[in-house]
N, C-alpha and C positions, 0 to 999 in steps of 0.2 A: 451313649451312656453318661459321658462326662457332662453333656448339656442337661440331661435329666437331673443329675446330682446338683448342678449349679442352680437349676430352677427350683429344686426342692429346698436348697439352702436359702435362696432368695425368699421363697414363700414362708419359710420358717422365721426369717428376720422380720418380714412384714407382719406376720401373725403375732410375733412377740411384741413388736412395736404397737400394734393395734390393741393388744391386751393391756399393755402398759398404759397407753393413753386412756383406755376405758376405765382402768382402775384408778388412775390419777383424777379423772373427771368425777368419779363417784367416791373419792377417798373420804369425804366428809358428808354428814347428813344430819338432819334434824330427826329426833325421835320422841315418841310418846310411849310411856310405859316400856321403854327399852326396844320398841319395834320401829323400824323405819316408817316415816309418814308416806302414805300413798297419795295424799292430796294436801293442798294448802290448808293450814289450820290457823285460827285466830290466836294472837298473843297480845299481851299488854306488858309494857315495861313500867314498873313502879319504883318509886323512891329514887328516880334519876335526878342527879344534880350536875349541872354544867357550870364551870367557872372559866371565864375569859380574863386573861391578865396580860398587860403590856407594862413591863417595868420601866421602859424608857418614857412612855407617855403617862405613866403613873395612873393607869386605869385598870381597875379590877371589879368585876361584878359576877354574881352567880344567880342561877335560876333553877327552880324545881320544874321538872318536865315529866309529863306522862306521854309515852309514845304507844301507838297501837299499830298493828299490822298483821302480817301472816308469815309463817315459816313452812318450808317444805313445799313439795316433796324434794328429796335430795338436799343439796346445799343451798337452795334458793330461798329467798325471803323478800319481804317488802315492808317498808314503813309507809303507812297511809295517813297517819294522824300524828301531830306534834303539838301537844297542848301544854302551854306554860301556865302554871298556877301561881307562881310568885317569882319575882326577881328582886334582888337587893344590891345596893352599892357597897363595896368593900373599900374602894378608894377611887377618887377621880371624878366620878359622875356626881352631879349636884343633887342634893337631897330633895330639892323641890319637885323633882320628877323622877319616877321609878324607871330604871332601864327596862327595855323590852327585848324579847328574843323570839324569832320565828324561823321556821324551815321554809325555804323557797324551792319551788318546782317539785312538790310532792305529787305522786308517790315516788319514793326512792327505792330502787332495787338493791338487794343485798346478797352476798354470797359468802359461805364459809370457806376459809382458805387457810393454808399453812403459811406462816411467815416467821420472822426471826424470833419472836417471843412466844411461839407455839401456835395454838389454834386461834383463829381470829374470825371476825365477821366484818366484811368490808362493804362500803357503799359503792355500787358500780354505775349509778345513774350519772350521766354527764350533765353538768349544769346545776347539780345539787349544791346548795350553799345555805349558810346561816345569815340572817339579817338581824341586826340589833340596833337599838337607838340608845343614846346616852346624852344627857344635857351637860355640856362642857362650856365654861365661861359664858353662860347665858344663851348659848345656842344649842339646838338639837342636832347632834351628829347621828347620821345614819350610815351604818357600815354593812357592806356585803363581804362575807368571808368564805374562803374555800372550806370544804369539809375536811376534817382531820383524817389522818391515816387509819388503818385498821384497828378496831377495838379487840382486845383479848376477850375470849369467852371461856368460862370455867363452869363445869357442872357443879351444882350444889345438891343438897338432899333431894329437892323436888323441882328445882328451877335452874336457870342458867344466869350467871352474872356476866355482865359486859362492863368493861372498864378500859380507859386509856391508862396504861401503866407508866408511861415515860413522859407525860405532859408534852405531847407533840406540838410543833409550831404550825400555825395556820396563817395564810396570807389574807389580809384585809385590804380593801381598796384604798381608803383614805388615811388610816392611821398605822399602816405597816403590819408587822407581824405580831401575833398574839400567841401566848401559850394557852392550851385548853386542858382542863381536867374534867372528866366525866365518869360516872358509874351508875349502874342501875341493875335491877333484877328483872329478868324476862320470865313471865309466867304464862301458862296456857289460859285461855279465856273461853268459857269459865274455868276456874281453878280446880278442875276435877281430875287432871291428869298430870303425870310426872313428865316434865319436859327435860330433854337432854340433848347433847350434841356428841357426835363421834367423828 
């Protein structure tokens, strides 16, 4: 009888742990019209601006970016396209050549997560990085930089905003560490549905 009670208690603990793990795994999800997505749906991020700055090297530039990809089902997502429409120098890069920015090793997988600043969207693809060029002292510098930490995600009226709230530091190969600022609005494509996260 004692063995049966111990076995029952052990099963209860395993069941509780399994239930907790399952709920943690599905704690966040992408939604359209308030309902969980049952398949991956296309999205586009508009109005996204990325700024890279190194106070020590006195280099700062910003770019306007349009990203496309998919979200759902569940917490999963993917960035499949990273199109830069414009870059401009704020400080340090020579005016004779416009800086460039691109995403390396696309597509990038993403996942909704809980982190210190609330709900976030993080890139989970290993080897994902930014590549940018800037003309400095007559030479073209090409940099490969690690991807910044998780972006905060916030529900708007019909869309989802993504932003780095605390200007995280990223590591770049030749010129050291840079601060990055970025924000944009993620919309369903076509824009016929209300996109949200939970």
